[in-house]
N, C-alpha and C positions, 0 to 999 in steps of 0.2 A: 815397246808396246805391251809386252807381257807384264812388266812392272806396273804400268799405268792401269791395266785391266784388273790386276790384283788389288791395287789401291782403291779403284772404283768399286770393287765388290765389297771391300771392308766398309766403305762409307755407306753403301747401299744397305748392308746388313745392320749397321748401327742405326741408320735412319728408321729401318723397319722395326727394330727393337724399341726405339723411342716412341714410335707410333703405337705400339702395343701397350707400352707403359702409360702413355697419355690416355689411351682408350680406357684402360682399367681404372685410372684415376677419375675420369669423367663419370664412368658407370658407378664408382663408389660414391662420388659426390651426389649424383642423382638419387641413389638408393638412400643415402643419409638424409637428404632433403625430404624425400617422400615419407620416411618413417619417423622423423623427429620433429618436423615443423607442424605447428598446430593449424589444421585445416578446418575452420569452423563449419563450412558447408558439409564436408564429409561427416564430421561429428554429428551435425544436426540430422543428416539422413539416418545415421545409426540410431540416434535418439528417437527419431520418428518411428523407426521400425520397432524399437523396444516398446514405445507407448502404444503402438498399434496392436500389440500382442493381447491375447485374452486377459481380462481383468483378474485380479487376485480373488481368492475365495471371499464371498460375501461375509461381512461382519455379522457374527452370530449374537452379539449383545442385543438385548431387547429392552426397550424403554418401558419401565413400569413406574409411573409417578406415584409417590406416596400421598399426594394431595392433588385433587383436580380443582383448578381455578375456573370461575365462570368466565364467559366471553367478555363481559364488561370490564374484567380485571385488565385485559390487554387492549381495550379500546381507548382511543383518545376522546376524553369528554368534550362536549361542545361548549362547556362553560367551566370555569375554575371553581372547585368546591373547597372553601377554606377549612372545612371540617374533615377533609380526606386524610388518609394515612399514607405517609411517604413509603414508596417502594425503594428498596435498597439493593436488589439483585438485578444486574443487567449484563447483557452480552453485547459488546460493541465490536462488530467486525470492521477493522480498519482497512479501507481501500487505500491505494497509494496515490499520493499527490492530489488529494481531494479536500484538504483542510482538516484532516483528522487529528493533527497535532493540537490544534486549538480546542477541539471537542474533548480529546483525551485529557487535556489539562483540567477541564471541568470535572471529569470523573475522578481523576487523581486527587484533586482537592477535596471533593465530597467524601471519597473513601477514607482519606486520612483524617478528616474532621470527625467522622463517626467510627473510626477504628475498624474499618471493614477490611476484608482479605481479598487480595488480587490474585487472579490466575496469571502466573508469570514464571519465567526462569530467571535466576539472579543475573542482573546486569544485562539482560537481553531485551531488545524491543520486539522480538518475534518469538513465536512458538514453533520453531523448526520450519519456518516458511521457506520454500513453497510446499514442503512435504506435509505429511500427517503429523499432528502434535504428538509429543511423547507422553502418552497416557499413563504409562507406568511411573514416570518421574512425578507427574502432577498429582497422581493419587498417593504416591509415597510422601509427598511434601504437603498434602492437604491438611489445613488446620482442623482442629477438633470441631469447630463450629461450621466448617465448610467454607467454600469460596463464595464471594459476593459479586465481584466485578471482573470481567474479562475485557480488556481494551488493548490487546497486543495485536501485532500483525500475524495473521494466519490465513490459510485458505479455508473457506467454509466447508465443513463436513458436518452434516446434521447430527449424526450419531455421536461424534466427538463432543459437540456442543451440549447435547442433552445429557451426556454422561458426566460431564464435569460441572455443569451449572445446576444450581438448586431449582426445585420446582417453582414455577411462577416467575422465573426470570424474564425480563423484558428484552427482546432481541431487536437491536438497532444496527443500522449501517448508514453510510454517507456517500452520496454520488456527486459528481461534478460534471459540468458540460464537457463532452468528449474532446472538443478542440482545445480548450484551456488545459484539460487534464493531460492530453497527449503532449502538448508543448511543455508543460511543467515536467513531465517525465523525461522528455528529450533533453531538457536543460539540466535538471537536477541529477540525473543519472549519467550525465556526460556521454550521451549516445554518439555525439560527433567524435569524441576522443576514442570511444570504444571501437568504432567502425572506421578502419583506416581509409576507406574510399571517400569518406566525407571530410576528412581533415583538411585537405587543401581548398575546399570550397567555401566561398564567402556566405552563400545561402545553402546550408546543409539540408534544409527541408525540401527545397526544389530538387536537389540532387537525390535525396532519399526516395522521393516519389517518382523518379524516373523508372525505378524498378524496385519497389518496396519489398517484394517477396525475396528477391535475390540479396538485397543489401541487408535485410533484417537477419538473414541466416549467418551473416558475418559477426553478429553480436556475440559476446561471451555468454556463458551460462548464467552469470550473475544478473544480467540485464535482459536476456532474451525474452523472458515472459512479461516484461514491461512494455515492449515495443508495440504490441498490438492488443487491443481489447483487454487491457489489464484489469479494469474493474470487473468485467465478466469473469476473467480468470480468477481473481481473488474470491469471487462468489461461487466458484466451483465449476465453471464451464471448461471443458476439455478443449485445448487449442485446435485439435483436429476437427472440432465441430463449430469453429467460428463462422463458417459460411453455411452451416446447416440451419435453415430457418426454423425447422421444427424443434431442434435442440435449444435454440435461443428462446423460442416461445416457452418451452418447458422450463428453462431456467427462470424466466420471469414469473411463471406460475409458482415455482417452488419458493422463490424469494418472497412473493406475495403471500404465500401461505405460512412460511416459517418466520418471517420478520414482522414485528408488530408496528414498526415505524421505519421507513426509509427516508432519511433527510436529504435535502438538496443544498449544496453549498451556496448557490446563488440566492437562496432564500433562508440563510442560516438563522437570522434573528427570528423570523416567523417560526422556523423549525424548533428553536429553543423554547419559545413560548408554548408551542404544542407539547414539547417534551416536558415542560413544567407541569402542564395539565395531566399528562400521562403518568408522570412519576410522583406528582404532588410534592415538588420541591419548592423551596423559597426562591424568589427571583434573584436574590444575592448569590445563590449558588451557581447561577448560570452566567455571571459576568465573565467576559473573556477578552483577551487581546489576540490579535492575529500572530500566529507563530509559524515559522518556516514558510514564509510567503515570498514567492519570487516577484521581482519587480522589473524584469528586463526582457523576459523571453517572448512576450507576445507582440513586441513592436515589429513593424515591417512585414507582417504576414499578409499575403495577397488572398483574394477571395478564392482563386484557383486552389491554393494550398489548403485553405480551410475546407473546401469541398472534398479534396483528396483525403484529408484527415478523417472526415466523416465517413467517406466510403471505406477507407482502410479499417476504421473502427466501427463498422456497421453494427456489430453486436452491442457494443457499449452505447451507441446512439439509440438503438431500440430500447435498451434497458433504461437509459436516462429519460427518454421521452415518456415512457410508460409511467415511471414513478414521479416525474415532474407534473404530469397531468393529474395523477392521483393526489399529490400534495395540494395542488390548486383546488381540487374538489373538497378536500378536508378543510382547507382554509375557508372556502365558501360556506361551509356548514357551521362555522363557529359563530358564537353570539356577538352582539354589538361591542362588547368590552374587549374583544380580541385585539383589534387594531389599536385601541388605546393602550393595551398592555405592550404591544410591540413598540409603539412610540416611546412609552415610558422606559422600556428596556434599552432602546437605542440611546436615549438621553442618559441613562445610568452609565452605560458603557463609555460614552463620550466624556462625561464628567469624571469618571474614574481614571480615564486615560490622562486627562489634563491635570488631575490631582497628583498622579503617581509619576508621570514620565516627562522628561525634558524634551527629548527629540528622538527621531528615528536614527538608528545606527546601522550602517551596512556591515554585515558579518558574512563569514564563509565566502570570501573573495567577491563580495558584492552581489551574490546571487540570492540572498535572503535578507530579511530585515531583523533588527533587534531593537532594544530600547535601553535608554539610560535613565536612571531614577533621578528625581529631583533631590537636591541635597537634604531637604526637609523630610523626605520619605526614604532616605537611604537605608534605614533600619526597619522599615515597614514590611512585616512578613508577607502580608497579603499582596502588596505591590510586587515583591520579589517573586513569590510563587506564581502569580499570574503570568509573568513574563519568562518563567523558567522553561527551557526546552524539555521535551519528553525524555531525552536521554538522561539528563540530570535527575529528573523526577523519578525515572525508573531506578536509578542507582539509590536514591534516598529511600524509596519504598522497599527495594530489595534488602538494603541494610537493616531496615526495621523488621521486615517480615521474616527474614531468614537468619537473623543474628543468633538464635538459639538452636538452629538446625544444622547449619553448614559451618565448617571451619573458616576462620577469617581469610585464609588464602583464596577461598572460593567466592567471597563476596567483597 
């Protein structure tokens, strides 16, 4: 029995040692998981704390225009004046998934035709978005004659815009109905793939709106600011103030004061005719084709989901409703020729499309549309440029504008 007891003691001691080893391993695995795995929600809390800290020191730069332009310079005329002088300086704040690619194509074509200078960084579609623009770089690369056109992605900051743009520049932006804009963001930025909880669900929108606050926190830093009120965010609203009615009202007042024309995608043709009157451009300059257009995301959306989208993007809805009504008031004030100009413009666009393009081609995995040229117009430069995406256009302009400034490796 003594031998049996000794053997039993050895087994018991070995078992206790293994329990200690297993416990240590479990604790190590838990520690490794907690310290190395990316926890978006925890990161978002930290980020919110950082954003909630007191703001940095106020910018001391003071705007001192060398020339004061009269109010009528910035006003949209009620009739087109064929004797007017074209304006060539403009600031176009690109909001995301609102049709800005098509409008930017117009500005790119116009700028290249008249050898104008663009505010840009080589081969980049944004100016340090969503942060402040690199003023040092832009001033260092500034052409002798100055900049004329800014149509890159950036968050709106008034002092940055005034500092980089020439006096008398026209300030523009573009908005889209919040439901369509949110669905486009959701689809184009791959929110379903970004957020693991949505991946197994056939209807990711309904799953998202079960708990949008919690699920949105799981998005990566690259797309987090697109998930809610992204148009208001692009125009400068702090995410911590999305539910602050006073802050949203103040944002609308600032945009109303700072921007000379806020366009609406759903009335784009009417907006471009108004833009023609404001800028005194030829109608041919404004011909466009739809670029980066989604054709699948809006199918099968229930009314409940639409209402939830509007509630989730309440700041964007208020912003959109205000400028949509303002646009309708501007249109109502136009002369009798306005609607005839719109019809002529739509006819021009349709005829140009039939003349240049064969059919619609699905590109980018079927999420957007592209165009194939007729064989007879395969070498037509205008047809090609009209259907060229903004990434390619940015490369072409960058190569031309920076060829004498940067080494070839940088462009």
